[in-house]
Every structure is written in C-alpha cells, then in structure tokens.
C-alpha positions as protocol buffer text, in pm:
chain_id: "A"
residue {
  index: 1
  type: UNK
  ca { x: 6773 y: 9578 z: 10771 }
}
residue {
  index: 2
  type: UNK
  ca { x: 7078 y: 9364 z: 10843 }
}
residue {
  index: 3
  type: UNK
  ca { x: 7411 y: 9406 z: 10669 }
}
residue {
  index: 4
  type: UNK
  ca { x: 7552 y: 9107 z: 10473 }
}
residue {
  index: 5
  type: UNK
  ca { x: 7867 y: 9121 z: 10690 }
}
residue {
  index: 6
  type: UNK
  ca { x: 7654 y: 9016 z: 10988 }
}
residue {
  index: 7
  type: UNK
  ca { x: 7589 y: 8681 z: 10815 }
}
residue {
  index: 8
  type: UNK
  ca { x: 7953 y: 8585 z: 10751 }
}
residue {
  index: 9
  type: UNK
  ca { x: 8099 y: 8375 z: 11032 }
}
residue {
  index: 10
  type: UNK
  ca { x: 8436 y: 8490 z: 11163 }
}
residue {
  index: 11
  type: UNK
  ca { x: 8573 y: 8138 z: 11121 }
}
residue {
  index: 12
  type: UNK
  ca { x: 8484 y: 8132 z: 10750 }
}
residue {
  index: 13
  type: UNK
  ca { x: 8619 y: 8483 z: 10698 }
}
residue {
  index: 14
  type: UNK
  ca { x: 8953 y: 8423 z: 10868 }
}
residue {
  index: 15
  type: UNK
  ca { x: 9001 y: 8076 z: 10717 }
}
residue {
  index: 16
  type: UNK
  ca { x: 8945 y: 8224 z: 10372 }
}
residue {
  index: 17
  type: UNK
  ca { x: 9176 y: 8522 z: 10433 }
}
residue {
  index: 18
  type: UNK
  ca { x: 9470 y: 8314 z: 10560 }
}
residue {
  index: 19
  type: UNK
  ca { x: 9467 y: 8043 z: 10290 }
}
residue {
  index: 20
  type: UNK
  ca { x: 9803 y: 8014 z: 10114 }
}
residue {
  index: 21
  type: UNK
  ca { x: 9625 y: 8093 z: 9786 }
}
residue {
  index: 22
  type: UNK
  ca { x: 9483 y: 8416 z: 9935 }
}
residue {
  index: 23
  type: UNK
  ca { x: 9740 y: 8520 z: 10200 }
}
residue {
  index: 24
  type: UNK
  ca { x: 9559 y: 8842 z: 10294 }
}
residue {
  index: 25
  type: UNK
  ca { x: 9536 y: 8803 z: 10672 }
}
residue {
  index: 26
  type: UNK
  ca { x: 9913 y: 8757 z: 10704 }
}
residue {
  index: 27
  type: UNK
  ca { x: 9992 y: 9044 z: 10464 }
}
residue {
  index: 28
  type: UNK
  ca { x: 9757 y: 9285 z: 10641 }
}
residue {
  index: 29
  type: UNK
  ca { x: 9915 y: 9198 z: 10976 }
}
residue {
  index: 30
  type: UNK
  ca { x: 10259 y: 9300 z: 10845 }
}
residue {
  index: 31
  type: UNK
  ca { x: 10121 y: 9622 z: 10696 }
}
residue {
  index: 32
  type: UNK
  ca { x: 9941 y: 9710 z: 11019 }
}
residue {
  index: 33
  type: UNK
  ca { x: 10262 y: 9698 z: 11219 }
}
residue {
  index: 34
  type: UNK
  ca { x: 10390 y: 9990 z: 11013 }
}
residue {
  index: 35
  type: UNK
  ca { x: 10052 y: 10166 z: 11012 }
}
residue {
  index: 36
  type: UNK
  ca { x: 10045 y: 10163 z: 11392 }
}
residue {
  index: 37
  type: UNK
  ca { x: 10405 y: 10270 z: 11456 }
}
residue {
  index: 38
  type: UNK
  ca { x: 10514 y: 10477 z: 11153 }
}
residue {
  index: 39
  type: UNK
  ca { x: 10378 y: 10804 z: 11293 }
}
residue {
  index: 40
  type: UNK
  ca { x: 10386 y: 10976 z: 11630 }
}
residue {
  index: 41
  type: UNK
  ca { x: 10032 y: 10889 z: 11740 }
}
residue {
  index: 42
  type: UNK
  ca { x: 9868 y: 10758 z: 12055 }
}
residue {
  index: 43
  type: UNK
  ca { x: 9503 y: 10703 z: 11953 }
}
residue {
  index: 44
  type: UNK
  ca { x: 9382 y: 10479 z: 11670 }
}
residue {
  index: 45
  type: UNK
  ca { x: 9056 y: 10378 z: 11508 }
}
residue {
  index: 46
  type: UNK
  ca { x: 9062 y: 10051 z: 11311 }
}
residue {
  index: 47
  type: UNK
  ca { x: 8765 y: 10026 z: 11076 }
}
residue {
  index: 48
  type: UNK
  ca { x: 8636 y: 9675 z: 11005 }
}
residue {
  index: 49
  type: UNK
  ca { x: 8822 y: 9519 z: 11298 }
}
residue {
  index: 50
  type: UNK
  ca { x: 8667 y: 9171 z: 11237 }
}
residue {
  index: 51
  type: UNK
  ca { x: 8854 y: 8921 z: 11458 }
}
residue {
  index: 52
  type: UNK
  ca { x: 9115 y: 9171 z: 11572 }
}
residue {
  index: 53
  type: UNK
  ca { x: 9392 y: 9116 z: 11318 }
}
residue {
  index: 54
  type: UNK
  ca { x: 9662 y: 9367 z: 11419 }
}
residue {
  index: 55
  type: UNK
  ca { x: 9558 y: 9401 z: 11783 }
}
residue {
  index: 56
  type: UNK
  ca { x: 9836 y: 9158 z: 11872 }
}
residue {
  index: 57
  type: UNK
  ca { x: 10077 y: 9436 z: 11769 }
}
residue {
  index: 58
  type: UNK
  ca { x: 9948 y: 9695 z: 12015 }
}
residue {
  index: 59
  type: UNK
  ca { x: 10195 y: 9806 z: 12282 }
}
residue {
  index: 60
  type: UNK
  ca { x: 9971 y: 9976 z: 12535 }
}
residue {
  index: 61
  type: UNK
  ca { x: 10263 y: 10160 z: 12688 }
}
residue {
  index: 62
  type: UNK
  ca { x: 10283 y: 10354 z: 12359 }
}
residue {
  index: 63
  type: UNK
  ca { x: 9925 y: 10343 z: 12235 }
}
residue {
  index: 64
  type: UNK
  ca { x: 9677 y: 10498 z: 12477 }
}
residue {
  index: 65
  type: UNK
  ca { x: 9347 y: 10420 z: 12301 }
}
residue {
  index: 66
  type: UNK
  ca { x: 9238 y: 10185 z: 12023 }
}
residue {
  index: 67
  type: UNK
  ca { x: 8887 y: 10192 z: 11886 }
}
residue {
  index: 68
  type: UNK
  ca { x: 8785 y: 9877 z: 11699 }
}
residue {
  index: 69
  type: UNK
  ca { x: 8485 y: 9943 z: 11475 }
}
residue {
  index: 70
  type: UNK
  ca { x: 8273 y: 9676 z: 11311 }
}
residue {
  index: 71
  type: UNK
  ca { x: 7912 y: 9613 z: 11217 }
}
residue {
  index: 72
  type: UNK
  ca { x: 7919 y: 9250 z: 11334 }
}
residue {
  index: 73
  type: UNK
  ca { x: 7857 y: 9215 z: 11709 }
}
residue {
  index: 74
  type: UNK
  ca { x: 7991 y: 8859 z: 11716 }
}
residue {
  index: 75
  type: UNK
  ca { x: 8325 y: 8975 z: 11572 }
}
residue {
  index: 76
  type: UNK
  ca { x: 8349 y: 9238 z: 11845 }
}
residue {
  index: 77
  type: UNK
  ca { x: 8264 y: 8985 z: 12118 }
}
residue {
  index: 78
  type: UNK
  ca { x: 8548 y: 8761 z: 11995 }
}
residue {
  index: 79
  type: UNK
  ca { x: 8789 y: 9059 z: 12000 }
}
residue {
  index: 80
  type: UNK
  ca { x: 8687 y: 9145 z: 12354 }
}
residue {
  index: 81
  type: UNK
  ca { x: 8763 y: 8795 z: 12482 }
}
residue {
  index: 82
  type: UNK
  ca { x: 9074 y: 8739 z: 12275 }
}
residue {
  index: 83
  type: UNK
  ca { x: 9240 y: 9069 z: 12365 }
}
residue {
  index: 84
  type: UNK
  ca { x: 9141 y: 9103 z: 12729 }
}
residue {
  index: 85
  type: UNK
  ca { x: 9498 y: 9215 z: 12795 }
}
residue {
  index: 86
  type: UNK
  ca { x: 9411 y: 9539 z: 12612 }
}
residue {
  index: 87
  type: UNK
  ca { x: 9095 y: 9610 z: 12811 }
}
residue {
  index: 88
  type: UNK
  ca { x: 9241 y: 9935 z: 12952 }
}
residue {
  index: 89
  type: UNK
  ca { x: 9294 y: 10083 z: 12606 }
}
residue {
  index: 90
  type: UNK
  ca { x: 9063 y: 9890 z: 12369 }
}
residue {
  index: 91
  type: UNK
  ca { x: 8714 y: 10026 z: 12301 }
}
residue {
  index: 92
  type: UNK
  ca { x: 8498 y: 9817 z: 12066 }
}
residue {
  index: 93
  type: UNK
  ca { x: 8207 y: 9984 z: 11891 }
}
residue {
  index: 94
  type: UNK
  ca { x: 7935 y: 9834 z: 11674 }
}
residue {
  index: 95
  type: UNK
  ca { x: 7879 y: 10097 z: 11406 }
}
residue {
  index: 96
  type: UNK
  ca { x: 7750 y: 10099 z: 11050 }
}
residue {
  index: 97
  type: UNK
  ca { x: 7966 y: 10374 z: 10901 }
}
residue {
  index: 98
  type: UNK
  ca { x: 7773 y: 10368 z: 10574 }
}
residue {
  index: 99
  type: UNK
  ca { x: 7508 y: 10550 z: 10778 }
}
residue {
  index: 100
  type: UNK
  ca { x: 7620 y: 10912 z: 10814 }
}
residue {
  index: 101
  type: UNK
  ca { x: 7428 y: 10953 z: 11138 }
}
residue {
  index: 102
  type: UNK
  ca { x: 7702 y: 10735 z: 11294 }
}
residue {
  index: 103
  type: UNK
  ca { x: 8032 y: 10910 z: 11370 }
}
residue {
  index: 104
  type: UNK
  ca { x: 8393 y: 10801 z: 11386 }
}
residue {
  index: 105
  type: UNK
  ca { x: 8565 y: 10846 z: 11723 }
}
residue {
  index: 106
  type: UNK
  ca { x: 8814 y: 11133 z: 11741 }
}
residue {
  index: 107
  type: UNK
  ca { x: 9165 y: 10985 z: 11702 }
}
residue {
  index: 108
  type: UNK
  ca { x: 9514 y: 11061 z: 11572 }
}
residue {
  index: 109
  type: UNK
  ca { x: 9498 y: 10798 z: 11294 }
}
residue {
  index: 110
  type: UNK
  ca { x: 9223 y: 10609 z: 11115 }
}
residue {
  index: 111
  type: UNK
  ca { x: 9324 y: 10272 z: 10968 }
}
residue {
  index: 112
  type: UNK
  ca { x: 9088 y: 10147 z: 10697 }
}
residue {
  index: 113
  type: UNK
  ca { x: 9208 y: 9827 z: 10530 }
}
residue {
  index: 114
  type: UNK
  ca { x: 8980 y: 9668 z: 10268 }
}
residue {
  index: 115
  type: UNK
  ca { x: 8704 y: 9881 z: 10419 }
}
residue {
  index: 116
  type: UNK
  ca { x: 8643 y: 10172 z: 10181 }
}
residue {
  index: 117
  type: UNK
  ca { x: 8529 y: 9922 z: 9916 }
}
residue {
  index: 118
  type: UNK
  ca { x: 8220 y: 9849 z: 10128 }
}
residue {
  index: 119
  type: UNK
  ca { x: 8103 y: 10203 z: 10208 }
}
residue {
  index: 120
  type: UNK
  ca { x: 8240 y: 10390 z: 9906 }
}
residue {
  index: 121
  type: UNK
  ca { x: 8485 y: 10679 z: 9876 }
}
residue {
  index: 122
  type: UNK
  ca { x: 8217 y: 10948 z: 9906 }
}
residue {
  index: 123
  type: UNK
  ca { x: 8085 y: 10830 z: 10243 }
}
residue {
  index: 124
  type: UNK
  ca { x: 8436 y: 10756 z: 10371 }
}
residue {
  index: 125
  type: UNK
  ca { x: 8546 y: 11113 z: 10299 }
}
residue {
  index: 126
  type: UNK
  ca { x: 8231 y: 11253 z: 10459 }
}
residue {
  index: 127
  type: UNK
  ca { x: 8298 y: 11050 z: 10774 }
}
residue {
  index: 128
  type: UNK
  ca { x: 8658 y: 11176 z: 10794 }
}
residue {
  index: 129
  type: UNK
  ca { x: 8549 y: 11537 z: 10745 }
}
residue {
  index: 130
  type: UNK
  ca { x: 8348 y: 11531 z: 11068 }
}
residue {
  index: 131
  type: UNK
  ca { x: 8659 y: 11533 z: 11289 }
}
residue {
  index: 132
  type: UNK
  ca { x: 8967 y: 11526 z: 11061 }
}
residue {
  index: 133
  type: UNK
  ca { x: 9216 y: 11275 z: 11209 }
}
residue {
  index: 134
  type: UNK
  ca { x: 9577 y: 11385 z: 11156 }
}
residue {
  index: 135
  type: UNK
  ca { x: 9659 y: 11067 z: 10962 }
}
residue {
  index: 136
  type: UNK
  ca { x: 9458 y: 10821 z: 10754 }
}
residue {
  index: 137
  type: UNK
  ca { x: 9612 y: 10493 z: 10637 }
}
residue {
  index: 138
  type: UNK
  ca { x: 9421 y: 10275 z: 10393 }
}
residue {
  index: 139
  type: UNK
  ca { x: 9473 y: 9949 z: 10209 }
}
residue {
  index: 140
  type: UNK
  ca { x: 9285 y: 9901 z: 9883 }
}
residue {
  index: 141
  type: UNK
  ca { x: 9303 y: 9603 z: 9652 }
}
residue {
  index: 142
  type: UNK
  ca { x: 9405 y: 9594 z: 9286 }
}
residue {
  index: 143
  type: UNK
  ca { x: 9243 y: 9296 z: 9120 }
}
residue {
  index: 144
  type: UNK
  ca { x: 9397 y: 9262 z: 8770 }
}
residue {
  index: 145
  type: UNK
  ca { x: 9065 y: 9156 z: 8616 }
}
residue {
  index: 146
  type: UNK
  ca { x: 8991 y: 8905 z: 8894 }
}
residue {
  index: 147
  type: UNK
  ca { x: 8697 y: 8925 z: 9132 }
}
residue {
  index: 148
  type: UNK
  ca { x: 8755 y: 9119 z: 9454 }
}
residue {
  index: 149
  type: UNK
  ca { x: 8692 y: 8805 z: 9663 }
}
residue {
  index: 150
  type: UNK
  ca { x: 8961 y: 8546 z: 9582 }
}
residue {
  index: 151
  type: UNK
  ca { x: 8851 y: 8199 z: 9482 }
}
residue {
  index: 152
  type: UNK
  ca { x: 8854 y: 7955 z: 9775 }
}
residue {
  index: 153
  type: UNK
  ca { x: 8640 y: 7680 z: 9933 }
}
residue {
  index: 154
  type: UNK
  ca { x: 8472 y: 7959 z: 10133 }
}
residue {
  index: 155
  type: UNK
  ca { x: 8377 y: 8183 z: 9840 }
}
residue {
  index: 156
  type: UNK
  ca { x: 8002 y: 8115 z: 9857 }
}
residue {
  index: 157
  type: UNK
  ca { x: 7973 y: 8270 z: 10204 }
}
residue {
  index: 158
  type: UNK
  ca { x: 8073 y: 8604 z: 10050 }
}
residue {
  index: 159
  type: UNK
  ca { x: 7801 y: 8611 z: 9781 }
}
residue {
  index: 160
  type: UNK
  ca { x: 7591 y: 8879 z: 9953 }
}
residue {
  index: 161
  type: UNK
  ca { x: 7892 y: 9076 z: 10075 }
}
residue {
  index: 162
  type: UNK
  ca { x: 8021 y: 9092 z: 9717 }
}
residue {
  index: 163
  type: UNK
  ca { x: 7709 y: 9284 z: 9617 }
}
residue {
  index: 164
  type: UNK
  ca { x: 7816 y: 9569 z: 9849 }
}
residue {
  index: 165
  type: UNK
  ca { x: 8162 y: 9593 z: 9698 }
}
residue {
  index: 166
  type: UNK
  ca { x: 8271 y: 9897 z: 9498 }
}
residue {
  index: 167
  type: UNK
  ca { x: 8613 y: 9907 z: 9328 }
}
residue {
  index: 168
  type: UNK
  ca { x: 8841 y: 10179 z: 9468 }
}
residue {
  index: 169
  type: UNK
  ca { x: 9107 y: 10327 z: 9240 }
}
residue {
  index: 170
  type: UNK
  ca { x: 9415 y: 10495 z: 9388 }
}
residue {
  index: 171
  type: UNK
  ca { x: 9376 y: 10811 z: 9177 }
}
residue {
  index: 172
  type: UNK
  ca { x: 9009 y: 10850 z: 9273 }
}
residue {
  index: 173
  type: UNK
  ca { x: 9084 y: 10812 z: 9644 }
}
residue {
  index: 174
  type: UNK
  ca { x: 9378 y: 11055 z: 9635 }
}
residue {
  index: 175
  type: UNK
  ca { x: 9162 y: 11311 z: 9453 }
}
residue {
  index: 176
  type: UNK
  ca { x: 8870 y: 11273 z: 9694 }
}
residue {
  index: 177
  type: UNK
  ca { x: 9098 y: 11301 z: 9996 }
}
residue {
  index: 178
  type: UNK
  ca { x: 9249 y: 11622 z: 9855 }
}
residue {
  index: 179
  type: UNK
  ca { x: 8904 y: 11783 z: 9849 }
}
residue {
  index: 180
  type: UNK
  ca { x: 8897 y: 11771 z: 10231 }
}
residue {
  index: 181
  type: UNK
  ca { x: 9258 y: 11883 z: 10279 }
}
residue {
  index: 182
  type: UNK
  ca { x: 9452 y: 11554 z: 10285 }
}
residue {
  index: 183
  type: UNK
  ca { x: 9769 y: 11488 z: 10088 }
}
residue {
  index: 184
  type: UNK
  ca { x: 9932 y: 11154 z: 10009 }
}
residue {
  index: 185
  type: UNK
  ca { x: 10254 y: 11106 z: 10208 }
}
residue {
  index: 186
  type: UNK
  ca { x: 10327 y: 10736 z: 10162 }
}
residue {
  index: 187
  type: UNK
  ca { x: 10237 y: 10466 z: 9907 }
}
residue {
  index: 188
  type: UNK
  ca { x: 10349 y: 10107 z: 9864 }
}
residue {
  index: 189
  type: UNK
  ca { x: 10231 y: 9791 z: 9692 }
}
residue {
  index: 190
  type: UNK
  ca { x: 10228 y: 9434 z: 9825 }
}
residue {
  index: 191
  type: UNK
  ca { x: 10193 y: 9146 z: 9581 }
}
residue {
  index: 192
  type: UNK
  ca { x: 9946 y: 8870 z: 9661 }
}
residue {
  index: 193
  type: UNK
  ca { x: 9859 y: 8535 z: 9502 }
}
residue {
  index: 194
  type: UNK
  ca { x: 9611 y: 8537 z: 9210 }
}
residue {
  index: 195
  type: UNK
  ca { x: 9778 y: 8839 z: 9044 }
}
residue {
  index: 196
  type: UNK
  ca { x: 9635 y: 9072 z: 9308 }
}
residue {
  index: 197
  type: UNK
  ca { x: 9800 y: 9355 z: 9498 }
}
residue {
  index: 198
  type: UNK
  ca { x: 9737 y: 9548 z: 9814 }
}
residue {
  index: 199
  type: UNK
  ca { x: 9802 y: 9920 z: 9774 }
}
residue {
  index: 200
  type: UNK
  ca { x: 9868 y: 10106 z: 10097 }
}
residue {
  index: 201
  type: UNK
  ca { x: 9805 y: 10479 z: 10093 }
}
residue {
  index: 202
  type: UNK
  ca { x: 9880 y: 10712 z: 10386 }
}
residue {
  index: 203
  type: UNK
  ca { x: 9746 y: 11066 z: 10408 }
}
residue {
  index: 204
  type: UNK
  ca { x: 9789 y: 11361 z: 10641 }
}
residue {
  index: 205
  type: UNK
  ca { x: 9616 y: 11696 z: 10676 }
}
residue {
  index: 206
  type: UNK
  ca { x: 9928 y: 11867 z: 10818 }
}
C-alpha cells in the first residue's frame, strides 16, 4: 500500500512551503544550520529529507556522514542529483519509519522536522530506542486553531497527507522522550505567518 507522501510532487511541496504566506522552507533552513552545528557531532540522520532542504549547509570537512531518509523515491533521486558534491558523505535511504521493521541508521544526531506528526510520538520513540542517538533535534508546529497545512494554491495536493497528521504537543513529546532516557536541553520558538509557530526541541541522553 502506497503512502500519501509518494503522491505529492516535490515541486508542489516546495512551492507551497516557500510561499511568503507560509515561509516554512526558509525558516527550517535557518533552524537546520543550528541543528547541524550546535553540538559536537559528525554523523547525522535527517528524517523526511524531501528535496534536501538543509543539505546546502553541510560542510563535509566537519560532517563525516549524512543519512537522508524519506519514503518518496523521487525526492531522494532529486537529492542525489542536486547534492552530488556530497556523494562521499551523503547516504540516501528510502524507508517507511512508521513500520517498526525498518530501522534508523546509527548516528550522533537525529533531526526530525515536521516529521513526528506523520508517524506519531509512540513510533518515533520506539525507533529512537533501537540505537539511542546522543542527540535528537525536532521541530513541531503549533497551529493556534488553524489547520496543520497552511492555506495556499497548493493545499489540495495535501488532502491525503493531512489524513496521516497527528498533532504533537511539546509536553507530550518531552514526557515520552523522558521514558527512554532523554532530557530536554534546548527549546525555542519561531513565529510564522498565519499565527503559527515552529517549536524546536533538542534532547540528549547524556
């Protein structure tokens, strides 16, 4: 059975995300710069890599291995071509992480931005508990009574994807992470158009 994300074209997704009225692609890129370089790490897994937002920030003299995970093969093919300069350190994997028979690669940090909403906190925590990365950095979205997907000319292409979505509350995620030995070490909010916010939460098991 196919996943709704396999039906959303990368062009529609990125055009929606970078609209001035949405401004999520640009905001995530800024956040990712800090996620990649805030801690002393050399291996990264980016969950829901899509078109590779953030890969432009990778300095492969500092970062030894980047795993880009997505369920959409076409997204991964675009990443491979677009970031050929990273071919010595970039490994792209087509994985459905909602299926617990699929495992995360073993890395220093897992970056999961707007990703937990599509597999749920419970499965996310179970995936992490297989190999316990030292750091986990997440971005979740606070909607202020709006729909998760912002209104735009592209909104119809997300109809099926929206059915997968589960709201993620900061307190619920912090509590679930604590059950597998992670503590919150950093939190910040980024305001978006449409009364929305991105909430970044970083955890460590140190």
